[in-house]
N, C-alpha and C positions, 0 to 999 in steps of 0.2 A: 199269562205273559203275552200271549198272542193278541188278546183283546185290548190289552193296554197299549201295545205298539200301534195297533190299528187306529185307536182313538187319537194318539199323538199325531199320526200322519194326517188325519182329517183336519185336526186343529191347525196344523201348519199350512195346509192348502188354503184354508179359509183366510188366514192372515195374508198370504200372498195375493189372493184375489182382491182383498181390501186395499192393499198397497198399490196394486196395478191401477185400480179405479181412481185412487187419489192422484197418481202420476199423470194419468190421461187427462184428468180435469185441469191439472196445473198447466200441461202443455197446451191444451185448448185455450185456456185463459190467456197465456202468453202470446199465442198466435193472434188472438182477437185484439189484444192491446197493440202489437206491432202493426197489424193491418190498419187499425184505427189511426195510429200515428202517421203511417205512410199516406193514408187517405187524406188526412188533414194537411200534410205537407204538399201533396199533389194539388189539392184544391187551392192552397195558398200560392204555390208557384203559378198555377193557371191564372189566378186573379191578378197577381203582380204583372205577369206577362200581358194579360188582356188590358189592364188599365194603364201601365207605365212602360210596356215593352219597347215601344218606339223611342221614348225619351231616353231610356237607358242605352239602347243600341246606338243612338246618336252620340251619347256621352262617350261610349267606348270608342267609336270611330273617330270622334274628335281627338281623344287622347292619342290614338294611334297616328293620326295625321300630323300632329304637332311634335310628337315625341320620338317617333321612330325615324330617325334621321342619321345620315352619314356625317361623321366628323372628319373633314379632309386633313391630311398631313401637310406639313409645311416643308417644301423642298429646301434642301440645304443651300447655304451661301457659297459663292466662289469669291475668294479674296486674293489680293496680291500678297507678296511675302511680308510686306510691312503692315498688313491688316486692312488695307483699303478695300472696301466692298465693291466687287466688280459685277456681281449678280446676286439678287435676293428675291424673295417671294413676299408679296404684300397681300394682306388679307382683304378680301372684297366680299360683297354680298349680292346674291341674286334675289330679285323680288318675285315671290311665288304667291299666286292667287289660288285659294281653295274654293272653287266655284260652288261646290256642293254645300260647303259650310256657310258661305256668304249668303246663300239663298235660303238657309234654314229659318225655321220659326216664322214662316209666312213672309219672308223678305224683310224681317225686322232690321237687319243690318245692311241691306243692299245699298240704299241711297247714301247713307252716311259713309260707308266704306268707299264707294266710288268717289264721293266728294273729296275724301281725304287723299286718295290716290291722285286725283287730278290736281289738287292744291299743292301737294308735297313733291310730286314728281313730274308735273306738267304733262301728264299723259292725256291722250285724246279720249274724252268721255264716250264717244260713239264706238271707238275701237274696243274699249273695255266692255261695253255692253254686248258688242258682237262676240267677244271671247266667251262671255257668260252664256249667251244664247246658243252659241255653237257647241258648247261643252258643258251641258247642265249637270252631268254626273262626275265631271273631272275634279280631282282633288290636287292637281299639280299643273298649273299653267304659269310658265315663266314670262313675266311681263318686262323685266329689265335685268341686266346682268352687270357684274363688276362695279357695283356701287361702293363708294367709300363709307366709312363709319360716320363721317360728317353729313353725308348725303341722306342717310337713313335716320339720323338722330331726331329730326322734327317729327317724322311719322311715328316713331316709337313713343315719343312723348304724348301725342294724341291718343295712340292706342292704349297707353297705360291708364288713361282716364276712362273708366268703364262707361261713364255717362255719354261718351261720344259714339257708342255702339259701333265700334270698328271691329270687325271679326272676319276670320277666314283669310288673313294675310300673314305671311311669315317670311323670314329672310334665311336663305340657304347660304351657308358659309362656303367660300372658295378662296383660291389664291391665284394671283396673276404674277407672272415673272417680270421682273424689272431689271433694266441695265442702266445704271445711273450715268454712265459715260458714253452711251449710245454706240459709237463706232470703235471705241478703244478696245484693242485686242479682239476685234470681232471674229477673226478667223480662229483664234485660240479658244475663246470662251464658247463660241457657238450659241445656239438658242434652244429653248425648250417650250413646249406647250402642254396644257393640261390633258389634251387628247393623246398626243404621241410621245410625251416625255422628251428626253434629250434628242435633238435632231441634228446636231452638228458640234464639232469641237469637243471641249471638255464636258459640255452638257450631255453629249452622246457617250463619250469614252467612259465617263464615271457616272452614268445614269443610275446604276444599281446603288451606288453609295449615296447619291444626292436624293434618291427617292426614299420615301418612308412607307408607312402602312396606315391606311385610313382607320379611324375609330368608328364607333357606332353608339347611338343612344336609342334604347328601346324601352318599351313600357308594357305593363299588363294591368288589368283591373282586378282588385282583390274583392273579397266577399262583401265589403261595404261600398263597392263601386268607386273606390279610390284608385287613382293611377299610381302604380309603383314603378319608378323610373330606375333603369340601370344603365350605366355608361362604361364603355370600354374606350379608354383614351387612345388618341392617335399617336403613332410613333413618328416623330419628325425625322427628316433625312439628315445625313451627315454633312458637314461643311468641308469644302475643299480649299486648302491653302496652297497656292501656286508658288513657283519659284520666280514668277514675273515680278520685277521691280517696277513699281508704278511710275517712278520718275524716268527710268530708262525707257520704258514703253512709251511714255508721253513724248520724250525727246525724239525717238526714231519715227514716231507717227507724225509729229509736227513737221519734221524734215521731209518725210515722204510726200506729204500733202503739198508743201511748198515747192518741191522739185517738180511734181507732176502738174502743178498749176502753170509752170513755165514750159515744161517739156514733157508732155504726156507719154507714157509708155504703155505697152500692152499689159505688162505686169512689172511691179517693183517689189522685191522681197528683201527684207533685212532680218538677220538673226544676230543677237548678242548672247554670248555664252561665257560662263565661268569655266576656264580651261581645267581648273583643278578639281572639279567635282561633277561636271556634266550638266549643271543647272542652266536652264535657258532663262536669261534675265530679261529678254525682250524678243518678241517675234511679231512681225507685221508685214502685210503685203497690201498692195494697191491694185485695183480699186477697193474701197471699203464699203460697208453697208451698215445700216442702222439696226442694231440688235432688237430694238423695241418695235421695229417695223421691217423685218428682214425680207419681205416679199415686195417691197417698194422699189421700183426701178427708175422712178423719176430722179433726174439729176445725173443718171448714168446714160439714159437714152432720152432724146427730146420727144416732144409730144407727137410729132409726125412719125418718128420711128416706132413709138409705142403703138400708135393707131394702126400701123401696118403689120404688127406682129401677130402671128397665130398663137394659139394656146401652147403648141409645141415649141414655138420660138421663145415664148416667155419662160417656159420650163427650162429650156436649154440655157437661156440667159441667166436665170437664177442659179443653176448649178455651176455655171462658169464663175459667177460672182462669189458664190459660197466656197469655191475651191481654195484651200490654203496652199498658195504657191510654194511656200517654204517647205512643205511636207509632201504634197500630193502631185507635184509636177517634176518631171525629170528633163534634163537638157544636157548638152555637151558643155563642159565647164571651161574649156580653153586653158590658157596658161596658168590659171590658179592651180592646175594639176601638177605643174612642174616640180614644186617642192617635194612631192611624193616620189617622183622619178629619181630625184637626187638622193633622197633619203634611202631608197632601195639600193642604189648604187653604192652609197657609203656603207650601208649595213653588210653588203655582200663583198665589199673590198675591191670592187671592179674600178672604183674611182677613189681618189683621196683629196683631202683639202689641199688646194694649191695646184692640182693637176691642170694642165693647159690643153687647149684644143684649138685648132684653126678652123674658124667658120668661114667658108667660101661663099656663103649666101645660099647654099643648098646642100643636100646630102642625098646620095643615091642609096636606095634600098632595092637591090637587084636592078631591074631595068627602070625602076621608078625614081624620078627626081622629085624630092620634096623640098620646097623652097622655104627660106627663112623670111621673116617679115622685113629684114634689112635689104632683101634682094631688090626691091623696087625703089629704095631710097639710097642708102650708102653702098649697097651691093653686098657687103659682108661685114661681120664683126671683127674679122681678123683673128689673131691669137688672143684668146681670153682664158682666164682661170675659172674655177668652178663657181666661185661667188659671182663673178661677172656674167656667167652664163644665165644666172637667175636675174641679176640686175638688168641685163639687156634682153632678157626673155628669148634666148637663142634656141630655136627649134633644132638645128642640126646637132648641137651638143646633147640635147635630150635624146635624140634618135641614137646617137653614139652610145649613150649610157644603156638604152634599152637593148641594143644589139649585144653589148658586152654582157648584160644580165642573161640574155637568152629569153626566148618566148615563155617557157614554162615558169622560170623564176619571176619574170616580170608579172605574169598573171597571178602567181601566188601572192605577191605583195599587194596587188590590187585587191585581192580577196581579203588579205589580212587587215588592210585599212578599212574594210567594211563596204567596199563598193560592190554593187550587184546583189546586195542583201539589205533587208530592212534593219534599221538601227534598233527598233523596239521602242522608239520614243512614244510616250503615252498620249498620243493623239491619233484620231482615226484617219484612214485613207492614205497611209504612207506609201509612196511610190518605191518600187524596188530598184529601178534603174537597170541599165544593161552593161554587162562586161563580158569578155570572152572567157570561156572555160580554159583551163590550162592545157587540155588535150585538143583544143580546137583553134587556139590563137595562132595566127601566122606572123611572120616577121613584119609584114606591112601593117598588120593590126597593132602589134606592139609599138612600132615606130610612130604611128599616128596617135595612139593612146598616150605616148610619152609626153606629148604636149597638149593633151586634153581634148582631142578630137576622136570621134567614133567610139566614145565611151559615154554613157549617160549616167548622171548622178542626180540626187536631190540635194537641197540646201542643207538639210540636217546631216546627211551623210558627209558632205564636204566639211562643214565646220567641226563636226565631231572628230573626224580623222585629222583635221588641221590642228585641233587642240591637243591631240596626242603628240604631234610633231614638236610642239612648243612646250610641252609639259613633261619632258624627260621620257617620252614614249608611252605614257600612261593613257590608255584609251578608256574613258568613262562613258557608260551608257547615257545618252542624252535623256533628260526628263524635265517635265514642266510642272509636276505636282510635288510639293515638299512634304506634305503630310495630310492626313484625313482626321478630322475631329468630329466628335459627336455634337449634337445640338447643344449640349451642356459645356462644351469646350474641352472635353477629355480627349486625349490623343488615342485614336483608334488604330492608326497605322502610320509609321514613320518611313518615308521613302529615302532611305540612306543612299549615298552615292554608291554605284556599282562599278568597280574596276573590272572591265571585261577582259583586257589583254594588254600586253606590252608590245607595242608596234616597233619601236626602235630603241636603241640604247641611249642613255643620257648624253654621251659624247656626240652622237649624231644629232640629237635634239639641239645641243648647244651650237653646233655648226649651222643648223638651219635657222636658228634665231639670229645669228650673226648675218647670214646671207640675206635674210628677209629684212633686217634692219638696213643693210646696205642698199637694198632695192628701193627703200623709201628715201634714204638720204641722197643716193646718187643715180638711181636707176629709173625704170619705167613708172614706178609708183611715187615719184618725187612730189607730185602735187598733193599728196596726203600728208606731207610733212607739216608739223606744228612746232613753232619755235619753242625750244626749251624742253621738249618731250622726245623720248626715244620711241618712235613709232616704227613698227615692222609690218611688212605685208607684201602681197603680190597681186598684180593686175591680171585680167583675163578678157580676151575678145574672141568669141567663137561665132563662126558663120553658121546660120541655121540651114537645115535641109528644107526644101531644095535650095542648093547653093546659088542657083541662078537668080533667085528672088532677092538676093543681097540684103538679107535681114540678119540681125546680130543680137547676141546675148553678151552684154558687157558687165564685168564684175570686178570686185576688189575683196580680198580676204586678208585680214591683218589682226594685229594685237598690240597691246601696250600695257606696261612698259615692255621694251623689246626683250630684255633678259629675264624679267620676272613678271610674266603677264598676269594682269588682274582681270582682263576681259579680252575676248576675241570677238571680232565683228565680221560679218559676211554680207555683202551688198550685191544684188543681182538686178540688172536692168534688162528686161526683155523687150527688145525692139523700141528703144527710146527714140522719140521724135528727133529727126535731124541726122540719124545714122543710116536710115534706109537708103540704099543706093550709093553709099559712100564706103570708105574703108572701115569705118567704125572706130571711134576714138574712145579711149578709156578715161578721158578727162572727166566726164560726167560722174562716173562711179567714184573717182578719186576726190573730186570736190565735195560730193555728197558725204563721203567718209570723213573728210576733214571737218565739215560743218558739224556732223554728229559727234565726232570725237572731241571737238573743241568744247562741247558742253558735257560730254560724258566724263572726261578726264578729271576735272575738279570735283564733279559730283561723287565720283567713285574714289575720291581721296588719293588720286594718282598725282604725285608731285613732280615738278620739273626736275629732270635729272641729266640735262646736257646743256652745254653752252654753244654747241655748234650752230652756226647761222643757217638760215634757209637758203637752199640753192635756187638760183634764178631758173624758172622753168625753161627759159630759152637755151640754157647750157646743158640740160640733161636730156637723155633720149626719151622718146615717147613711143609706146607700142601702138601699132595699127595693123589693119588687115585681119585676116582670119586668124586671130591670135598670132599675127605676124605673117600669115600666109596670104599672098595676094588673092583677091577674089576671082581672078581669071582662071586659075588652076592650082589647087592646093597640091595635087599629086599629078605629075606629068607621066603618062604611060599609054601604051596602046590599049591596055585592057584593065587598068586599075584606076580607081578614083576614090576620093574620100567620101563620095556621096553614097555610102553603103547603108547607112543605118538611120532611120528616122527617129526623131525624138519620141520616146514612149511615155505614155501616161498610164500609170498602174493604179 
């Protein structure tokens, strides 16, 4: 048994040794085969690279040059409420020369390409050659920019014919911002550039919405040396639909230009608003500028002035030109503030419709004598009722109301009407204005504030607050964008009217509408009257600081129809020609308002609603002075003056 077992073991060991030898032979054979294959491939790659490497490298680089490009997005449009395009982006093309490619293949394409560039684009031959000589390895030299599709069409036709040997030239897509109406709503729209994006107005305020995302086209070379191209599309910006009515805007701008052609002002601002929802239907100021060339000062300054301006002077002049007076400037409003004083008195019950007061031509506040505008003409208004106080723009009556309210309550109403705070209008650079805090206001402050002096406002604050007075006390946040749409026209965001607060009761609002209508029919605003229409409003004349300079801000704020307002309008003339050094008349603002409303009323479907005839201007009172205050001394005192507060620009 032992011998048999031993024999079996030896036999099994022999079999294992045979199998191991066979396995080793197979492994060695496989290794030799793999090595031979790798050797053949290595030799093949070496031969390809040695004989055609430069050719294939050029092919790869050429594919990368022409195919790896950015696809620019299209900036969104800005339109008026009726769809009129106010700003859009137009596709243009930059002419790019790939010097390295055009010099390839021993200059095979050089002369023919240069000839085509000279013939199609009137480029200077020597300058093209200089670019080529100075940048032999460059693959991106911009020769021309912002070409139209028509301008590049001829060159593309030549290039498409391979026999013309045009090579190494391509067109980079871009967009340029266009403003089809040049100056229309320039302060509102603003302008944008490819470098900085939105720089002013809505272009700046809604830059994130108007901007899109660039796309890209890139390529790689497959194993057959074919270029495989992949494209990620650009995402275009959203469109902005404004509340601006194109016709309303056109009317107010036409009248602004006509007025300033005869009687230039430092600034002229006009805002038209829908009182029932806070939509701004028109907003314009003068001087204007061309949105397509916003840095051009010709026409505003003569050649001699421009020649003498430093770079800093030019920068300051541009910023002044670009400032939206309706939003970014604050000033003392004058008597247009008086309706708010009356409204506060009615709300608090310190005065009532029909209450009378005797105007002596002045009112004492402590030791301080504050004069009425009638002081230097008729001497006083005598006994007048509440409506007549507004019709005649009586300062002492307003002071009397402020005293009855008390300093704290008066300041609280100023704050409730939105003065001293931003309205939140969707435009950049809104001024805050200046008002007294309720814990700091003095009696003399409240007295002068009551007729619109020593308080600073901006135009949007004033017209928004005024609209609440005439719209049953409903204060809507002013806004100038109606909605935002995608590039495909889908609504992204709807800017619905925002009711901020109730400022006064409907009964107070009704009284104010009546008083304001009476002011146009029989009072200081009579020159704004239009036959057949119930117009309501209030004038304002405020003397600027320093008072001794005798410079004025003249204004009119009003609405139509008187009892069911379809629109409100606010006009401010800052230092109009002919008022410097005089008492300052409101006639200019009233006549401008009348001209504008004469066109606005029929356009806005406001029908004639009264048969009352026009009152002869010679038989109605007219406001003058510092909102009625003689220029010599608004406040007479040993230690108090209205010259307290300078106009603030925020």
